[in-house]
Backbone as a ProteinNet text record, in pm:
[ID]
protein_1_A
[PRIMARY]
MRSVICSMGVSLDGYVAGPDGEFGWTAPDEELFRFVTDEIRGVAVYLLGRRLYETMLYWETAGRDPSLDAPRREWAALWNALPKVVFSTTLSSVRGNARLATGGLAEEIARWRAEPGPGEIAIGGPTLAVQAAESGLIDEYRARVHPVLVGGGTPFFPRDGHRVDLDLVETRTFPSKVVNLRYRVLR
[TERTIARY]
3019.5	2929.9	3007.2	2945	3008.7	3026.9	3140.6	3168.8	3116.6	3081.8	3040.5	3157.9	3201.8	3315.4	3272	3341.4	3323.9	3461.3	3480.4	3610.7	3596.8	3663.5	3654.1	3782.6	3801.3	3905.5	3858.9	3951	3915.9	4031.5	3996.3	4099.3	4155.9	4271.5	4332.1	4241.1	4158.2	4065.9	3930.2	3920.4	3805.2	3688	3707.8	3596.2	3614.8	3503.4	3507.7	3481.2	3427.6	3408.3	3422.3	3472.8	3492.1	3361.8	3369.1	3249	3164.3	3230.6	3158.4	3119.4	3136.9	3104.5	3214.6	3324.2	3432.8	3515.1	3552.9	3635.4	3743.5	3780.3	3883.5	4017.6	4041.3	4166.8	4180.2	4073.6	4081.2	4122.2	4145.6	4183.6	4309.3	4302.8	4415.4	4526.6	4651	4759.9	4748.3	4838.7	4827	4834.7	4925.7	4939.3	4814.8	4762	4640.7	4521.7	4516.8	4408.8	4413	4531.4	4545.3	4501.7	4537.8	4499.9	4347.6	4280.7	4134.1	4071.5	4131.1	4081.9	4092.3	4205.4	4221.5	4120.9	4094.3	3998	3857.9	3819.2	3683.7	3665.7	3775.2	3767	3710.3	3729.4	3682.6	3541.8	3472.4	3337.7	3233.2	3133.9	3023.5	2908.8	2887.5	2779.5	2818.8	2774.9	2802.6	2669.9	2653.5	2533.8	2568.8	2491.1	2526.7	2404.5	2427.5	2322.7	2308.6	2206.7	2174.8	2289.5	2346.3	2449.9	2572.2	2618.2	2731.9	2693.6	2573	2526.1	2533.4	2483.2	2482.4	2624.1	2714.2	2853.9	2917.2	2887.3	2949.1	2885.6	2777.2	2716.3	2815.4	2911	3015	3074.6	3097	3163.5	3077.1	2946.7	2857.5	2899.2	2951.1	2989.9	3137.8	3210	3350.6	3435.7	3404.7	3483.9	3482.2	3387.3	3378.1	3460.3	3515	3592.8	3732	3766.2	3896.5	4015.1	3994	4105.3	4132	4044.9	4061.9	4176.4	4263.2	4376.2	4330.3	4417.2	4383.3	4340	4407.5	4361.6	4219.2	4183.1	4048	3943.8	3982	3889.8	3866.3	3972.6	3958.5	3864.3	3883.6	3796.4	3651.3	3629.5	3492.9	3430.8	3505.7	3452.6	3417.3	3505	3477.2	3356.1	3349.8	3239.7	3106.9	3107.1	2982.1	2931.1	3019.9	2978.2	2929.9	2970.2	2939.3	2791.9	2720.4	2583	2583.6	2487.5	2477	2331.9	2316.9	2185.6	2186.5	2091.8	2086.5	1974.9	2010.4	1913.7	1877.1	1751.4	1707.3	1557.6	1518.1	1375.2	1327.1	1420	1381.4	1392.8	1477.5	1491	1379.8	1328.9	1228.3	1288	1408.1	1475.1	1625.2	1700.5	1846.4	1891.3	2016.8	2069.5	2177.9	2212.2	2323.6	2291.8	2393.4	2380.4	2342.4	2240.7	2195.8	2045.6	2002.5	1858.7	1833.4	1712	1673.7	1651.9	1690.1	1670	1520.6	1484.8	1344.7	1314.1	1417.6	1399.6	1493.7	1499.8	1592.2	1733.5	1827.4	1968	1996.7	1944.7	1968.7	1913.1	1797	1737.4	1821.1	1868.9	1952.5	2082	2142.7	2267.2	2240.6	2132.7	2099.4	2078	2012.2	1987.7	2119.9	2212.8	2340.4	2431.5	2422.3	2501.9	2458	2330.2	2275.9	2307.9	2344.8	2376.4	2504	2504.7	2628.6	2730.2	2854.7	2958.7	3051.2	3162	3263.3	3229.3	3308.1	3297.8	3237.6	3275.3	3231.1	3111.5	3046.2	2937.4	2997.1	3007.1	3066	2956.1	2978.7	2888.3	2954.2	2884.5	2939.7	2851.7	2916.4	2846.1	2838.9	2873.6	2883.7	2752.2	2643.1	2514.8	2475.9	2487.3	2454.3	2552.8	2681	2782.2	2755.7	2715.4	2684.2	2565	2464.1	2346.8	2388.4	2474.9	2521.8	2603.4	2689.5	2773.1	2687.5	2590.8	2505.2	2421.8	2397	2321.3	2412.1	2542.2	2636.6	2652.3	2635.5	2638.1	2773.7	2866	2996.3	3092.7	3158.7	3257.3	3399.4	3422.4	3558	3556.9	3644.4	3664.7	3795.3	3792.3	3913	3919.6	4005.1	4018.1	4146.9	4133.6	4250	4268.4	4359.8	4377.4	4468.5	4411.4	4483.6	4547.7	4666.1	4738.2	4680.2	4560.6	4494	4399.9	4388.1	4289.7	4187.8	4060.4	3959	3874.8	3884.9	3823.3	3675.2	3615.4	3472.1	3414.7	3287.2	3221.7	3146	3154.7	3084.7	3177.2	3143.2	3234.4	3235.1	3349.4	3363.9	3296.3	3312.4	3258.3	3132.6	3041.6	2921.8	2959.3	2878.6	2902.5	2796.2	2768.8	2660	2706.4	2834.5	2884.4	2897.4	2883.9	2890.8	3033.2	3091.4	3226.6	3226.6	3325.4	3346.7	3494.4	3525.7	3664.2	3705.6	3828.8	3879.1	4011.8	4039.9	4166.2	4234.6	4355.8	4429.7	4471.2	4430	4457.9	4572.2	4578.5	4677.3	4697.8	4820.1	4850.3	4935	4922.4	5006.1	5016.6	5138.4	5161.1	5195.8	5130.7	5151	5248	5310.2	5402.7	5338	5208.2	5136.3	5117.2	5169.4	5158.9	5019.3	4935.6	4807.8	4839.1	4773.4	4793.5	4662.8	4669.4	4552.1	4554.2	4443.9	4427.6	4310.2	4333.8	4228.3	4205.8	4084.5	4048.5	3928.7	3937.2	3824.7	3752.9	3619.9	3538.7	3544.7	3576	3578.7	3440.8	3391.4	3258.3	3271.8
-4432.6	-4466.2	-4545.9	-4649.2	-4734.9	-4663.6	-4688.5	-4634.8	-4729.8	-4673	-4751.7	-4754.8	-4877	-4891.9	-4960.2	-4925.4	-4988.8	-5038.6	-5170.1	-5229.3	-5332.4	-5305.8	-5397.9	-5396.1	-5502.2	-5505.3	-5424.5	-5349	-5260.8	-5258.5	-5249.3	-5235	-5093.4	-5074.2	-4940.7	-4839.6	-4884.6	-4792.3	-4781.7	-4835.3	-4805.7	-4901	-5025.7	-5120.4	-5238.6	-5286.4	-5403.7	-5530.8	-5517.4	-5628.9	-5572.5	-5655.8	-5613.5	-5609.5	-5576.8	-5564.4	-5692	-5807	-5934.9	-5983.2	-5898.4	-5935.9	-6012.9	-6039.8	-6120.3	-6040.5	-6105.4	-6039.2	-6132	-6233.7	-6328.1	-6262.6	-6148.4	-6075.6	-6021.8	-6030	-5984.3	-6096	-6216.8	-6328.9	-6292	-6303.5	-6259.1	-6362.2	-6313.1	-6401.8	-6426.6	-6503.4	-6541	-6421	-6328.4	-6212.2	-6123.8	-6102.3	-6022.4	-6093.5	-6225.6	-6302	-6284.7	-6289.7	-6267.8	-6125.9	-6028.6	-5890.1	-5875.4	-5932.8	-5924.9	-6000.4	-6110.8	-6185.4	-6099.4	-6032.4	-5943.7	-5828.9	-5776	-5667.4	-5710.9	-5832.4	-5878.4	-5896.9	-5915.4	-5926.4	-5799.4	-5685.3	-5558.3	-5520.5	-5611.6	-5583.6	-5639.9	-5556.7	-5599.6	-5658.6	-5607	-5653.6	-5626.4	-5713.4	-5697.8	-5680	-5566.4	-5539.6	-5568.7	-5653.6	-5692.5	-5712.6	-5700.1	-5722.1	-5869.9	-5902	-6041.6	-6112	-6048.5	-6116.8	-6151.3	-6058.2	-6088.6	-6195.2	-6185.9	-6287.7	-6425.9	-6437.3	-6567.2	-6615	-6524.1	-6560	-6611.3	-6545.8	-6580.8	-6703.1	-6754.6	-6876.9	-6993.2	-6991	-7093.6	-7114.8	-7004.1	-7011.2	-7073.2	-7085.7	-7148.5	-7292.4	-7362.6	-7503	-7528	-7430.7	-7450.5	-7493.3	-7444.4	-7476.5	-7623.6	-7699	-7843.6	-7926.3	-7860.9	-7930	-7960.9	-8089.5	-8123.3	-8080.9	-8056.1	-8015	-7864.5	-7791	-7646.1	-7616.5	-7523	-7490.8	-7412.9	-7402.4	-7338.7	-7192.6	-7109.5	-6970.5	-6959.7	-7046.4	-7040.6	-7097.2	-7195.8	-7243.7	-7133.3	-7059.3	-6947.2	-6841.1	-6806.9	-6709.4	-6757.8	-6884.3	-6939.4	-6926	-6956.3	-6945.5	-6800.7	-6707.4	-6565.7	-6518.1	-6553.6	-6511.1	-6567.9	-6694.4	-6757.5	-6700.8	-6660.2	-6603.3	-6458.9	-6392.3	-6250.9	-6230.1	-6142.8	-6110.5	-6043.8	-6083.3	-6027.7	-5985.1	-5872.9	-5823.3	-5818	-5889	-5901.8	-5813.1	-5729.9	-5643.4	-5709	-5750.1	-5817.9	-5798.7	-5782.8	-5776.9	-5910.9	-6005.3	-6133.8	-6252.2	-6243.3	-6354.4	-6349.2	-6466.3	-6472.6	-6527.1	-6586	-6635.2	-6636.7	-6640	-6647.5	-6751.1	-6792.9	-6898.7	-6845.3	-6929.2	-6897.7	-6782	-6705	-6593.5	-6466	-6480.1	-6368.6	-6350.6	-6228.6	-6200.2	-6102.9	-6107.3	-6010.9	-5875	-5770.7	-5634.6	-5609.3	-5546.2	-5512.8	-5368.2	-5288.8	-5147.5	-5109.6	-4983.4	-4934.3	-4932.6	-4902.9	-4901.8	-4801.4	-4680.9	-4578.9	-4622.7	-4686.7	-4733.8	-4844.7	-4937.5	-5046.4	-4990.8	-4895.7	-4837	-4762.9	-4686.4	-4614	-4712.4	-4823.3	-4925.8	-4980.9	-5013.8	-5070.5	-4966.2	-4841.9	-4736.3	-4718.8	-4738.6	-4720.6	-4838.4	-4952.3	-5070.8	-5045.5	-5086.3	-5073.4	-5177.6	-5150.1	-5246.5	-5201.5	-5273.8	-5237.8	-5293.5	-5253.5	-5309.3	-5212.5	-5233.9	-5147.3	-5208.5	-5125	-5168	-5173.8	-5294.3	-5309.5	-5315.7	-5245.7	-5247.9	-5334	-5434.2	-5521.8	-5528.2	-5535.6	-5541	-5402.5	-5390	-5258.1	-5181.3	-5248.6	-5177.7	-5115.5	-5192.7	-5142.7	-5033.7	-5052.6	-4953	-4819.5	-4823.9	-4700.5	-4631.6	-4709	-4651.5	-4584.3	-4650.5	-4592.5	-4466.7	-4469.2	-4353.1	-4235.7	-4260.6	-4152.6	-4090.1	-4166.5	-4115.5	-4056	-4054.6	-3998.3	-4081.1	-4212.9	-4299.8	-4363.9	-4355.5	-4420.6	-4326.8	-4381	-4305.5	-4330	-4448.3	-4483.6	-4576.2	-4544.9	-4629.4	-4704.1	-4832.8	-4915.4	-4984.6	-4935.4	-4990.2	-5070	-5195.9	-5279.3	-5273.9	-5186.5	-5158.1	-5263.7	-5337.3	-5443.9	-5389.5	-5438.6	-5387.2	-5440.3	-5395.1	-5436.9	-5325.2	-5310	-5219.6	-5310	-5298.7	-5386.9	-5316.6	-5184.7	-5112.3	-5083.1	-5116.2	-5091.5	-5197.7	-5185	-5283	-5216.3	-5275.1	-5224.9	-5132.6	-5003.6	-4909.6	-4924.8	-4896.5	-4895.9	-4773.8	-4659.1	-4534.4	-4494.6	-4424.8	-4377.9	-4277.3	-4269.4	-4177.7	-4067.7	-4013.3	-3915.8	-3770.6	-3749	-3612.8	-3537.7	-3606	-3544.2	-3557	-3445.8	-3445.4	-3492.5	-3575.2	-3621.7	-3603.9	-3525.1	-3504.4	-3615.3	-3662.1	-3776.4	-3742.6	-3812.6	-3799.9	-3936.2	-3942.8	-4068.4	-4109.7	-4228.6	-4279.7	-4380.8	-4460.3	-4569.4	-4616.5	-4659.7	-4729.4	-4851.2	-4950.3	-5069.1	-5137.6	-5172.7	-5244.6	-5388.8	-5481.4	-5624.2	-5679.8	-5794.9	-5854.4	-5876.3	-5893.8	-5913.7	-5783.1	-5673.1	-5537.8	-5478.5	-5540.8	-5480.8	-5373.4	-5258.3	-5147.9	-5124.7	-5133	-5103.6	-4954.4	-4887.7	-4745.9	-4731.3	-4665.2	-4643.8	-4494.1	-4450.4	-4308.9	-4286.8	-4186.3	-4143.4	-4029.5	-4033.6	-3926.9	-3805.1	-3690.3	-3564.9	-3503	-3466.2	-3402.9	-3269.1
2203.8	2095.8	1990.6	1940.3	1841	1707	1644.9	1511.6	1405.4	1290.5	1175	1078.1	1043.8	953.8	824.3	719.8	589.6	549	546.2	520.4	408.6	296.3	182.2	100.4	24.8	-75.3	-195.8	-255.8	-367	-467.6	-594.9	-698	-692.8	-753.6	-754.8	-823.3	-918.6	-984.6	-916.2	-792.8	-708	-711.4	-754.3	-763.3	-668.8	-611.2	-524.8	-603.4	-723.9	-816.9	-957.9	-1046.8	-1184.8	-1262.6	-1393	-1475.5	-1479.9	-1466	-1469.3	-1329.3	-1227.2	-1089.6	-1020.1	-1088.2	-1035	-934.2	-823.8	-722.3	-668.3	-743.2	-699.8	-674.9	-736.1	-715.8	-573.5	-493.1	-353.1	-257.1	-309.2	-222.1	-143	-10.8	72	82.1	94.4	132	282.9	337.7	479.4	573.4	546.3	634.9	629.1	509.6	495.9	560	547.4	610.8	763.1	821.8	967.7	1005	921.2	945.2	948.2	850	842.8	959.6	998.6	1115.1	1240.7	1257.3	1373.3	1368.4	1249.5	1235.9	1279.9	1245.1	1277.4	1428.6	1501.4	1647.7	1711.7	1645.5	1700.1	1657.3	1591.3	1540.6	1635.7	1668.6	1754.9	1673.9	1553.1	1465.9	1321.6	1233.4	1091.4	1019.5	952.6	873.6	727.7	662.9	528.2	440.1	311.8	213.8	181.5	104.7	72.4	-0.5	-101.1	-179.8	-95.4	-12.4	73.8	175.9	231.4	325.7	260.9	139.5	71.5	41.1	7	-15.8	113.2	224	352.7	419	365.1	421.3	422.8	334.7	333.2	472.1	544.7	674.5	783	760.2	859	888.5	789.4	808.3	784	731.3	695.6	814.4	932.8	1051	1087.4	1033.8	1060.5	962.3	860.9	758	814.6	832.3	891.7	805.5	677	591.2	598.4	665.5	678.3	774.4	738.4	824.6	948	1045.3	1173.6	1158.4	1077.6	1065	1009.1	916.6	860	955.3	1035.1	1140.1	1242.8	1274.8	1367.4	1309	1180.9	1115.1	1121.2	1088.1	1088.3	1226.6	1331.3	1467.4	1500.8	1465.1	1491.6	1411.4	1284.3	1197.7	1247.6	1283.6	1326.2	1457.8	1546.1	1674.8	1661.1	1555	1535.4	1499.4	1571.2	1530.8	1393.6	1310.2	1176.2	1151.5	1081.2	1041.9	889.8	828.5	683.7	628.8	531.6	464.8	332	320.6	199.8	180.7	56.4	25.2	-29.5	-49.9	-108.9	-13	88.7	183.4	287.7	324.8	431	560	551.9	671.5	647.2	756.5	751.4	853.6	842.8	929.8	1022.5	1118.2	1207	1299.4	1329.6	1422	1345.3	1259.4	1176.6	1194.7	1167.1	1164	1050.7	999.9	897.5	962.3	893.5	943.4	959.8	1070.8	1096	1063	1046.3	1012.6	900.4	870.7	770.1	823.7	736.8	774.3	885.2	873.3	976.2	1110.9	1110.3	1236.6	1299.6	1217.9	1270.9	1329.1	1259	1309.8	1440.1	1446.6	1570.4	1685	1657.1	1760.2	1812.9	1721.7	1764.1	1827.5	1784.1	1849.6	1994.7	2021.8	2156.9	2249.1	2192.2	2273.8	2354.6	2479.8	2557.4	2512.3	2539.1	2509.2	2398.9	2387.6	2288.3	2150.2	2054.5	1920.1	1820.5	1697.1	1588.4	1515.8	1439.2	1352	1212.4	1155.5	1022.8	917.6	807.9	693.2	587.4	537.8	435.9	312.6	200.5	73.3	12.7	-114.7	-175.8	-183.6	-208.2	-219.9	-86.5	20.2	153.4	196.1	162.6	198.2	128.3	2	-69.8	-4.9	32.7	100.3	230.8	307.9	433.9	408.7	307.1	275.5	231	144.1	94.8	206.4	312.1	427	533.8	510.1	606.7	732.7	722.2	840.3	867	773.4	789.7	861.1	963.2	1041	993	933.1	894.3	772.8	676.9	559.5	575.1	544.4	545.2	409.8	326	190.5	180.9	146.9	118.7	-33.4	-76.9	-218.9	-281.5	-377.3	-446.7	-574.3	-609.1	-725.1	-856.8	-887.6	-1010.7	-1056.2	-1186.6	-1246.3	-1314.5	-1276.1	-1334.7	-1440.4	-1451.9	-1560.8	-1548.5	-1438.2	-1418.8	-1327.6	-1299.3	-1213.3	-1101	-983.1	-865.6	-788.1	-778.1	-711.6	-559.3	-500.8	-354.5	-293.8	-358.7	-305.7	-381.6	-315	-385.7	-494	-595.7	-706.7	-706.4	-587.1	-573.6	-582.9	-610.3	-623.9	-493.1	-382.3	-249.6	-195.3	-153.4	-100.4	45.1	78.3	215.3	245.9	347.7	388.7	483.7	465.8	541	607.8	719	789.2	786.2	729.9	724.1	864.7	904.5	1038.5	1036.8	930.7	927.9	784.1	755	629.8	662.6	579.1	594.8	458.9	420.9	296.1	329.9	260.3	281.8	177.5	204.3	106	-31.8	-35.4	-162	-238.1	-183.2	-239.7	-224.1	-143.4	-104.9	-1.8	-15.4	78.5	153	284.1	366	399.7	368.5	398.6	493.7	604	703.3	719.5	686.9	692.2	783.1	867.7	951.4	878.4	879.6	818.4	908.9	851.3	926.6	922.3	1040.4	1048.3	1114.8
[MASK]
+++++++++++++++++++++++++++++++++++++++++++++++++++++++++++++++++++++++++++++++++++++++++++++++++++++++++++++++++++++++++++++++++++++++++++++++++++++++++++++++++++++++++++++++++++++++++++

């Protein structure tokens, strides 16, 4: 059965975006970019909210830019080939290898868990990730902790007062001092 992962860059104080919505501090160095590229290879489908979908539209055409370096062209090719399900109440259509969600988050996850084949189900975007976490749908958290305190903003973890026990699976520190923490949810 496919696992549901939540993998995002996060400040040391627990936010994926600062009070003004800014997240430029999550820009990866080359080694971290390769790491994230390798991570996306293990994903079967990416479930994302409207805002992240719109941010990632850049990659739909970026691979055609001759000035783009080889690692970013590789990322664009992997991203564009990846099936994506977009959760939105305002979009009427999506582009590329994406489709609008036809059911709720739990239904989409159940559908993808039932599909044969390898690969994980990735949850992208903080709003959708919080919804998945509050429903107990996330199997693994992958936090790339950046050495910055932003003082508020959009939290990585839900603030619902519900305890979730975790098992540390892996850590890795990058030259940029970003620390990747991988935790499996204990059930």
